[in-house]
PAVOSE-765821 format. One record per residue (C-alpha): residue number from 0; residue in three letters; chain; x, y, z. Coordinates in Angstrom, 3 decimals, m for minus. Example, Ala and Ser with C-alpha at 12.3 -4.5 7.8 and 13.67 -1.06 7.14 Angstrom:
<recs>
[0 'ALA' 'A' [12.300 m4.500 7.800]]
[1 'SER' 'A' [13.670 m1.060 7.140]]
</recs>
This chain:
<recs>
[0 'MET' 'A' [m15.248 m4.040 m14.845]]
[1 'LEU' 'A' [m14.063 m1.811 m12.409]]
[2 'LEU' 'A' [m13.122 1.100 m14.323]]
[3 'PRO' 'A' [m9.396 3.070 m13.335]]
[4 'GLU' 'A' [m11.043 6.191 m13.945]]
[5 'VAL' 'A' [m13.883 5.410 m11.211]]
[6 'VAL' 'A' [m11.556 4.035 m8.543]]
[7 'VAL' 'A' [m9.219 6.830 m8.597]]
[8 'MET' 'A' [m12.034 9.127 m7.928]]
[9 'GLY' 'A' [m13.591 6.726 m5.101]]
[10 'TYR' 'A' [m9.982 7.367 m3.614]]
[11 'ARG' 'A' [m10.096 11.277 m3.730]]
[12 'GLN' 'A' [m13.542 10.630 m1.525]]
[13 'GLY' 'A' [m12.360 8.247 0.710]]
[14 'PHE' 'A' [m13.690 4.939 m1.013]]
[15 'PHE' 'A' [m11.138 2.235 m1.754]]
[16 'PRO' 'A' [m12.588 m1.458 m3.871]]
[17 'MET' 'A' [m12.046 m4.894 m2.237]]
[18 'GLY' 'A' [m13.035 m8.382 m3.978]]
[19 'ASP' 'A' [m15.160 m10.593 m1.952]]
[20 'PRO' 'A' [m13.060 m13.823 m2.003]]
[21 'ASP' 'A' [m16.523 m16.164 m2.292]]
[22 'THR' 'A' [m17.919 m14.284 m5.175]]
[23 'GLY' 'A' [m15.344 m12.328 m7.123]]
[24 'GLN' 'A' [m17.675 m9.625 m6.339]]
[25 'VAL' 'A' [m16.143 m5.769 m5.985]]
[26 'TYR' 'A' [m17.444 m3.791 m2.735]]
[27 'TRP' 'A' [m16.471 m0.543 m2.049]]
[28 'HIS' 'A' [m15.389 0.578 1.438]]
[29 'ARG' 'A' [m15.123 3.403 3.143]]
[30 'PRO' 'A' [m14.194 2.848 7.167]]
[31 'ASP' 'A' [m15.101 4.820 9.947]]
[32 'PRO' 'A' [m12.609 4.698 11.709]]
[33 'ARG' 'A' [m9.817 4.722 9.553]]
[34 'ALA' 'A' [m6.460 3.210 10.007]]
[35 'ILE' 'A' [m3.610 5.464 8.867]]
[36 'ILE' 'A' [0.418 5.056 9.575]]
[37 'PRO' 'A' [1.478 9.026 10.938]]
[38 'LEU' 'A' [4.904 9.454 8.804]]
[39 'ASP' 'A' [6.233 11.007 11.610]]
[40 'ALA' 'A' [5.413 8.109 14.218]]
[41 'VAL' 'A' [6.638 4.745 12.188]]
[42 'ARG' 'A' [7.794 2.069 14.200]]
[43 'ILE' 'A' [10.876 0.011 13.599]]
[44 'SER' 'A' [11.445 m2.579 15.321]]
[45 'ARG' 'A' [15.095 m3.660 16.614]]
[46 'SER' 'A' [15.257 m6.764 14.745]]
[47 'LEU' 'A' [14.092 m5.292 11.890]]
[48 'ARG' 'A' [16.520 m2.709 12.275]]
[49 'GLN' 'A' [19.255 m5.562 12.505]]
[50 'THR' 'A' [18.066 m7.088 8.958]]
[51 'LEU' 'A' [18.401 m3.902 7.321]]
[52 'ARG' 'A' [22.033 m3.168 8.882]]
[53 'LYS' 'A' [22.595 m6.883 7.375]]
[54 'ASN' 'A' [21.811 m5.474 4.021]]
[55 'LEU' 'A' [20.096 m8.738 3.134]]
[56 'TYR' 'A' [17.837 m7.497 0.556]]
[57 'GLU' 'A' [18.030 m5.010 m2.399]]
[58 'THR' 'A' [14.841 m3.203 m3.193]]
[59 'THR' 'A' [13.334 m1.499 m6.419]]
[60 'ILE' 'A' [10.407 0.768 m7.379]]
[61 'ASN' 'A' [7.949 m0.437 m9.998]]
[62 'ALA' 'A' [10.323 m2.855 m11.579]]
[63 'SER' 'A' [7.749 m5.951 m10.881]]
[64 'PHE' 'A' [4.569 m4.206 m10.333]]
[65 'ASP' 'A' [2.347 m7.009 m12.082]]
[66 'THR' 'A' [4.740 m9.940 m9.747]]
[67 'VAL' 'A' [3.795 m7.991 m6.492]]
[68 'ILE' 'A' [m0.144 m7.712 m7.092]]
[69 'LEU' 'A' [m0.069 m11.525 m8.294]]
[70 'ARG' 'A' [1.916 m12.756 m5.160]]
[71 'CYS' 'A' [m0.265 m10.363 m2.582]]
[72 'SER' 'A' [m3.335 m12.132 m4.305]]
[73 'GLU' 'A' [m1.942 m16.182 m3.591]]
[74 'ARG' 'A' [m3.514 m16.511 0.009]]
[75 'PRO' 'A' [m6.682 m18.101 1.288]]
[76 'ASP' 'A' [m9.747 m16.217 1.240]]
[77 'THR' 'A' [m8.196 m13.184 m0.744]]
[78 'TRP' 'A' [m9.860 m9.954 m1.521]]
[79 'ILE' 'A' [m7.847 m9.304 m4.786]]
[80 'THR' 'A' [m9.680 m10.704 m7.508]]
[81 'ASP' 'A' [m9.169 m10.854 m10.922]]
[82 'ASP' 'A' [m11.118 m7.545 m11.458]]
[83 'ILE' 'A' [m8.831 m6.039 m8.665]]
[84 'ILE' 'A' [m5.507 m7.465 m10.612]]
[85 'SER' 'A' [m6.706 m6.350 m14.033]]
[86 'THR' 'A' [m7.506 m2.563 m12.655]]
[87 'TYR' 'A' [m4.741 m1.971 m10.701]]
[88 'SER' 'A' [m2.278 m3.211 m13.361]]
[89 'GLU' 'A' [m4.042 m0.290 m15.590]]
[90 'LEU' 'A' [m3.773 2.011 m12.583]]
[91 'HIS' 'A' [0.055 1.290 m12.822]]
[92 'SER' 'A' [0.753 2.074 m16.413]]
[93 'MET' 'A' [m1.238 5.215 m16.011]]
[94 'GLY' 'A' [0.965 5.952 m13.212]]
[95 'TYR' 'A' [m1.384 5.495 m10.215]]
[96 'ALA' 'A' [m0.279 2.211 m8.999]]
[97 'HIS' 'A' [2.896 1.617 m7.426]]
[98 'SER' 'A' [4.946 m1.554 m5.939]]
[99 'ILE' 'A' [8.381 m1.672 m4.233]]
[100 'GLU' 'A' [10.188 m4.964 m4.515]]
[101 'THR' 'A' [11.879 m6.790 m2.526]]
[102 'TRP' 'A' [14.882 m9.241 m4.135]]
[103 'HIS' 'A' [17.604 m11.651 m2.337]]
[104 'ASN' 'A' [19.913 m13.262 m4.982]]
[105 'GLY' 'A' [18.011 m11.642 m7.518]]
[106 'LYS' 'A' [14.527 m13.427 m6.494]]
[107 'ILE' 'A' [11.566 m11.443 m5.610]]
[108 'VAL' 'A' [10.914 m12.188 m1.937]]
[109 'GLY' 'A' [8.340 m9.788 m0.759]]
[110 'GLY' 'A' [6.789 m6.236 m1.760]]
[111 'LEU' 'A' [4.077 m4.114 m1.793]]
[112 'TYR' 'A' [1.795 m1.887 m3.951]]
[113 'GLY' 'A' [m0.779 0.722 m3.460]]
[114 'VAL' 'A' [m1.581 3.886 m4.965]]
[115 'ALA' 'A' [m0.425 7.324 m5.164]]
[116 'ILE' 'A' [m2.411 10.597 m5.535]]
[117 'ASN' 'A' [m0.744 13.722 m4.825]]
[118 'GLY' 'A' [0.176 13.650 m1.568]]
[119 'ALA' 'A' [m1.475 10.197 m0.538]]
[120 'PHE' 'A' [m0.469 6.963 m0.956]]
[121 'PHE' 'A' [m2.941 4.441 m0.318]]
[122 'GLY' 'A' [m1.577 0.665 0.887]]
[123 'GLU' 'A' [m3.286 m2.018 m0.695]]
[124 'SER' 'A' [m1.350 m5.165 0.252]]
[125 'MET' 'A' [1.887 m6.979 1.044]]
[126 'PHE' 'A' [3.545 m10.394 0.774]]
[127 'SER' 'A' [6.582 m11.681 2.124]]
[128 'HIS' 'A' [8.343 m14.990 1.351]]
[129 'SER' 'A' [11.251 m14.457 3.520]]
[130 'SER' 'A' [11.774 m13.025 7.139]]
[131 'ASP' 'A' [11.280 m9.469 7.041]]
[132 'ALA' 'A' [11.193 m9.176 2.920]]
[133 'SER' 'A' [7.277 m6.903 3.165]]
[134 'LYS' 'A' [8.912 m4.924 6.049]]
[135 'THR' 'A' [11.707 m4.189 4.045]]
[136 'ALA' 'A' [9.848 m2.615 1.272]]
[137 'PHE' 'A' [7.854 m1.289 3.867]]
[138 'VAL' 'A' [10.907 0.878 5.029]]
[139 'ARG' 'A' [11.830 1.669 1.547]]
[140 'LEU' 'A' [8.189 3.070 0.773]]
[141 'ILE' 'A' [8.344 5.096 3.981]]
[142 'HIS' 'A' [11.502 6.388 3.453]]
[143 'HIS' 'A' [10.319 7.543 m0.531]]
[144 'LEU' 'A' [7.298 9.166 1.096]]
[145 'HIS' 'A' [9.640 11.349 2.800]]
[146 'LYS' 'A' [11.561 12.420 0.505]]
[147 'ARG' 'A' [8.488 13.363 m1.957]]
[148 'GLY' 'A' [7.031 15.118 0.410]]
[149 'PHE' 'A' [3.891 12.610 1.009]]
[150 'THR' 'A' [1.321 13.618 4.101]]
[151 'LEU' 'A' [m0.894 10.762 4.174]]
[152 'LEU' 'A' [m0.174 6.988 4.454]]
[153 'ASP' 'A' [m3.736 5.394 4.449]]
[154 'THR' 'A' [m3.735 1.409 5.614]]
[155 'GLN' 'A' [m7.505 1.418 5.192]]
[156 'TYR' 'A' [m7.936 m1.294 8.151]]
[157 'ILE' 'A' [m6.246 m1.888 11.443]]
[158 'ASN' 'A' [m4.713 m5.087 11.878]]
[159 'GLN' 'A' [m1.984 m6.346 14.157]]
[160 'PHE' 'A' [0.512 m6.357 12.047]]
[161 'THR' 'A' [0.155 m2.612 10.526]]
[162 'ALA' 'A' [m0.461 m1.877 14.219]]
[163 'THR' 'A' [3.123 m2.849 14.957]]
[164 'LEU' 'A' [4.391 m0.490 11.961]]
[165 'GLY' 'A' [2.620 2.603 13.874]]
[166 'ALA' 'A' [m0.832 2.216 12.525]]
[167 'ILE' 'A' [m4.049 4.532 14.511]]
[168 'GLU' 'A' [m7.105 4.572 13.764]]
[169 'ILE' 'A' [m8.817 8.183 13.483]]
[170 'PRO' 'A' [m12.649 9.056 12.816]]
[171 'ASP' 'A' [m13.590 9.389 9.170]]
[172 'THR' 'A' [m14.289 13.250 9.789]]
[173 'LEU' 'A' [m10.331 13.696 10.736]]
[174 'TYR' 'A' [m9.311 11.312 7.947]]
[175 'GLN' 'A' [m11.322 13.363 5.437]]
[176 'GLN' 'A' [m9.441 16.573 6.343]]
[177 'HIS' 'A' [m6.089 14.781 6.220]]
[178 'LEU' 'A' [m7.118 13.397 2.514]]
[179 'HIS' 'A' [m8.157 16.949 1.530]]
[180 'ILE' 'A' [m4.638 17.838 2.786]]
[181 'ALA' 'A' [m2.769 15.428 0.703]]
[182 'LEU' 'A' [m4.689 15.639 m2.691]]
[183 'GLU' 'A' [m4.089 19.586 m2.628]]
[184 'SER' 'A' [m0.459 18.876 m2.535]]
[185 'THR' 'A' [1.571 19.075 m6.246]]
[186 'THR' 'A' [3.484 15.999 m5.013]]
[187 'SER' 'A' [3.798 12.658 m7.162]]
[188 'PHE' 'A' [5.351 9.348 m6.682]]
</recs>
């Protein structure tokens, strides 16, 4: 069993858990380099801006955390194991884990979830069942983090999708400096 208190301590030191898709075993990760999205350098594509102007979607915060994490896990070779789902649901009830949901005609069609500790947000996963639905949730997250005074958006590993949003890789030593500053902040999600 992955204890929520241990997960919070891990994040505070730069570690995060991921489950093995084959065994279900949970392992701790602290990549070097580390992927972050600088909050002042987020990229929003022209096509996403057009989608946002059309107001196709509604977004909410923490309206359906359990649905979001479950939908994020519904893919081949997922690292989001039953143990991860259980622990992060507890973290949500403790006020650490949060979700952004995207809705269309009353149905949830996209979203993301992550963990917030002081001025740091650790993005975990996102899903989309409709064009630009997860990206719309991401834009809502960015607006929320700016409004609340967050200084760090950790995406853990870089991939093609996060790179299009502005993700960069930084050495662990620099990441630890950013993390320390964010954790000293008194802001909250």
